[in-house]
C-alpha positions in Angstrom: 130.8 -47.8 36.1 133.6 -48.4 33.8 135.6 -45.2 33.8 139.3 -44.8 34.0 139.0 -43.2 37.4 137.0 -46.2 38.7 139.4 -48.6 37.2 142.3 -46.9 39.0 140.3 -46.9 42.3 139.6 -50.6 41.8 143.3 -51.3 41.2 144.4 -49.4 44.3 141.7 -51.1 46.4 142.9 -54.5 45.3 146.5 -53.6 45.9 145.7 -52.5 49.4 143.0 -55.0 50.5 143.7 -58.0 48.2 140.1 -58.0 46.9 138.9 -57.2 43.4 136.1 -54.7 43.0 135.9 -55.3 39.2 134.0 -58.6 39.5 132.0 -57.8 42.6 128.6 -56.2 42.8 129.6 -54.5 46.0 132.5 -52.8 44.3 130.0 -50.1 43.2 128.9 -49.6 46.8 132.6 -49.2 47.8 133.0 -46.5 45.1 129.9 -44.5 46.2 131.0 -44.9 49.8 134.5 -43.6 49.0 133.0 -40.6 47.2 130.6 -39.8 50.0 133.4 -40.0 52.6 135.7 -37.8 50.5 133.1 -35.1 50.0 132.2 -35.1 53.7 135.9 -34.8 54.7 136.4 -32.0 52.2 133.4 -30.2 53.6 134.6 -30.7 57.2 138.0 -29.2 56.2 136.1 -26.1 54.8 134.0 -25.4 57.9 135.8 -26.8 61.0 137.2 -24.2 63.4 139.1 -24.5 66.6 137.6 -22.6 69.5 139.4 -20.8 72.3 139.6 -24.0 74.4 141.3 -25.9 71.5 138.2 -27.9 70.6 137.4 -28.7 67.0 133.9 -27.3 66.2 131.9 -28.3 63.2 128.6 -26.5 62.8 125.8 -28.7 61.6 124.3 -26.1 59.2 127.7 -25.0 57.9 128.6 -28.6 57.2 125.3 -29.3 55.4 125.8 -26.1 53.4 129.4 -27.1 52.4 128.2 -30.5 51.2 125.3 -28.9 49.2 127.7 -26.4 47.7 129.8 -29.3 46.2 130.0 -28.7 42.5 132.1 -30.4 39.9 133.8 -32.8 42.3 135.7 -35.5 40.3 134.8 -38.6 42.2 135.3 -42.3 41.5 131.6 -42.5 40.4 131.9 -39.5 38.1 131.6 -35.7 38.4 129.5 -34.9 41.5 127.4 -31.8 42.2 124.5 -31.3 44.6 121.4 -29.2 44.3 120.1 -26.9 47.1 118.4 -29.8 48.8 121.6 -31.9 48.9 120.4 -34.3 46.1 122.8 -35.4 43.4 121.1 -34.7 40.1 121.3 -37.4 37.4 
């Protein structure tokens, strides 16, 4: 993973945490984790509602559908889209 977006992510990570991702094998794991969390948070923002009692409600099926509907998301690991099963095609 040697894209400009990944390089920027690695620089920001090192600036914040003092560790380099560029020379570490786990840097790739950090990038995929960042993308997964970002997509999940984006999906939560799309489907979460506040009920009459002021509780935040996130429907399981709605959340799963919002993640599966992700298409063309520009992540650190590249452009991300999911198929109907929630898999990321190669």
